[in-house]
N, C-alpha and C positions, 0 to 999 in steps of 0.2 A: 497302648501309649502310657508312659510313666507319668507320675505326678509332676516331675520336673518339667516335662515337655508340655504338660497341660497349662502350667503357669507361664505367664508372660515374663520375658527376660527383664530383669531390673535395669533401670537406666543408671549408668555410671556417671561420674562427674564429667568425663569427657563427652558423653552423650548430651548432658545438659548444656555444656558449653557450645557444642555444635548447634543444638536447637536454638539456643539464645542468639547466636550469631545469625542463623538463618532467619529467625523471627525479626531481628533488627533489620536485616537486608530487605525482608518483605515489607516492613513498615516504610523504609526509605523509598522503595519502589512504588508503593501504593499511595503514600501521603500526597505527592504532587497532584495525582488525579483527584483525590478526595478534596484537596484544597481548591482545585479548579471548580469542582462541582458546587461546593458551598458558597464560594465567592460569586458564582454565576447567579445565585439566588439572593445575593446580599442587597438589602435596602441601602440606597445611597447615604441617607442620614446616619444609619446605624454603622455603616462601614467606616465612615470618616472618623468616628469616635473610638474605633477599635484598632489598637496597634497590631495585635496578633489575632488571627482568625483561625481558631482550632475547632470550636463548636459553632454550629449555625445559630445565630442570634435571631434571624428573621428569614422569611421566605418572600421574595419579591420576584414576580414573573415578568417584570417590565422588559428585561433584556431579551428573553425568549419571545415575548409578544412582538417586540420590534422586528426580530428576525423573521418570525413566521408570517406576520401581516404584510411584509413587503411583497409587492406584486411581482417583482423581478426574481425573487428568491425561488419561486416555483419553477420558472423556466430554467434558471441556472441549475437547479437540482436535477431536472430532466436531462440537461446537457451533460452534467457530470455522470449521471447514470448511463447515458448513451456511450460516453467515452469509456467508462469502466467496463461495461458489458461487452460492447463491440470490440473495443481495443484489446481487452484481455483475451477474448476468443481468437481474434486474428493473431495476436502475438504468440499465444501458446501453440496454435496450429502451425504457424510458420517455424517457430522454434523447434517443435517436434520433428518436422520434416527435414529441416536443415541439420539438426543434431544427428538424426538417423543417417542421413547421407554422408556426413563427415565422419561418422563412426565406422564406415565401411573401409577397411584397410586396403582393399583392392580397387577402390574408386579412382578413376583418372583425375588428375589435377587436385587431388584431395589436399595436399600440403599447400598448394597455391591458394585455394579458397580458405583454408584454415588461417593462413597468413593475413588474408583480407579481413577475416573476422577479428583477429587479434590486434590489428593496427588501431582501430578506434578505441580500444581499451587503454591505450597509452598516449595516443596523439589525437588532438581535435583540430578541426579546420578553422577555429576562431569564429567570432561572432559575425563580422561583416561578410565574409564569404558564405557563412551559413544563412544569413538573412537574404543575400542575393539568390542563393539556391532555392530557398523557400518561395521567394517572389517569382522566380522563373518557372516554378511548378504551378503557379496560380493558387497557392494555398493561403494567401493573405486574407484575413477575415473569414476563414472557413473553419468549420468545426474539425475537419479532418487534419488540420495543422497540429492539433493536440493528440492525434493518433498515429499518423503515418511516420513522422520523423522518429518516433520512439517505438516503432513496431516490433523490433527485435533487440534484445539486450545481449551483447557478446558474452557478458559474464554468465548469464543464465544458460546461454547456448553451450558454453564450454562445460558447465556442470552437467547438463543433460547428456552431452556427447560422451563424457567420461563415464557416466552411469551406463549408457548403452554399450560401451566397450566392455563393461564387467559382466554383461549377460552372456551365457554360454552360446557359442556359435552353433552348437548342435541343434538348438531350437529352430533357428532359421533354416538350417540344412534340412531338417525333417519336414518343415513346412514347404520348402521348395520341391522336395521329392513328391509331395502331395499336389503340386501344381499351383501353389500360392505365389502371387507376385509380391513385389516389395511393399505396395500400399496395403495389401491385405495382411502381410506379416507385421507391418508397423501397427496398424489399428486393431488387429484381432489377437496379436500375440505379445508384441513389445509393450504397447500401452497398458494392457491390463496388469502386467507384472511390474509396471513402473509407476503405479498410481501414487505411492507416497511422495516420490520426488516431483512428479508432475503436479500434484496438489500443492506442494510447498511453493513451487515456482509460480503456479497460478495465483496463489495468495499474494506473493511478492508483486506480480504484475498488477493485480487488482488494486493493491495499496498505492502503487506508483501512479496508476491512471486516476484513481480517486483524488489523490493529492495534487494533481496537475494544475498548475497556475502559471508557471514560468513562460510557456509558449503562448498562453493567452495574453500575458502582459506584453510580450514582444510583437506578436503578429495579429492580434485580434483587437480592433478598435471599436467594433460594434458591441455595445454592452448587452444586447439581446443574445449574444452568442458566448457570453462569459460563462465559465463553469462556476460551480459553487464556491470553490476556494478563492477564486479571483473576486467574486462578488462580496464574500465576507471580508476579504482584505480591504476592499474599497470602503465598505461600511465602517470597519474599525478605524481606518485612516481618517474618515470624516469625523469621527468622535474625538479624535485627539488633535487633528490639524484643522485647517480652515475648511478643506474638502477637496476632492480631486475629481468629482463628477457630479452630474445632476442628481444621481441617486444619493450621493454623499451629502449634498446640500439638503435634500429632503429629510434624510435621517437626522442630520445635525439639528435642523430647526424643530423637528417634531419631538426629539428626545434630548433636548439641550441640557436638561437637568439630570440625565442619567449618569451613573458612575461608569466611565469608560472601561475600567477594569472588569466590571461585571459583564459588559457587552463582549469583551474579548473572551472571557471564560465561557460564556454561553455559546459563542461561535465555535470554540474548541470542542465543546460537548456535542453540538449538532454535527460537526464534521467528523467526529469520532464514532458516533453511534452506528452508522452502517457497517463499518469494519468490525466493530464489536459484535454485531449481529451475525456476520458471516463467519467469523473465526471459529465459533464452537462446532460448526458443521465440518470444518477442515482440520480440527485440532488433532484427531488421531492420525491422519495422514501427515500433518505437519510435523508431529513428534517423531514419526518414523523417518520422514524425509530428511530432517536435520541430522539424524544419526547415521545416514548412509555414508559410507566411507570411513567411519570412525572405528569400525570393527572389522578386522581381517580374519578370514576363516582359513 
């Protein structure tokens, strides 16, 4: 190895410009989360007298204490965990099987079922028919109303189906010669070589389930069955408005001197932590998954 190769390449003016732009973009992306974090710990008195909040002037845990001490928060956290774990498992399982079936070019009625999958991507049945359908299925005030209507995403199904089409057909043909059926081929051959895209879609499903609150707002009146996001929404509304529930009235009376913005920021942090804890374990698969299809060999 020559001396020139041993030395690191000197950065040019162009390199410095690129690094500066990337650093600026990094600060723009990170600063909102940093601001949310420091404001969530802000003391109400100190916050009122500060126009801009760049450095933390104080640490007050009142907002977090309000959220953690609420008796309903624990049950709503369990419901959100149930929706996320069970919903994600069922969604990825059904999406896998549906995508594998639709990737079979010789399957009967393949185009017909593919059309049925694509229609919901462009057209929706509107809210009133949707509500009547949910009511006819007996899902009103049920936890399953936040799982079953969103069980399969046509968008993720199409992505997975297109990836399965890129897998060489010789793999399946060899497995069939050895006597393997379709289920065995799917779970023992196709799934192991498709882990990056499956992990990416699993992460997307998990984020969607964890952030679910819209169906709870429409179809769940029982506050004991509210997910975490709906519970936090109700708490935050009670701090800025008169209140919208008994829980909201309790929180508003107990913490009437609290800075509403700090409570909002604390709720954002609590709702974000679970996803931040899961993402590092799926990062390597996620990075590979989002690159699928961008490189042609």
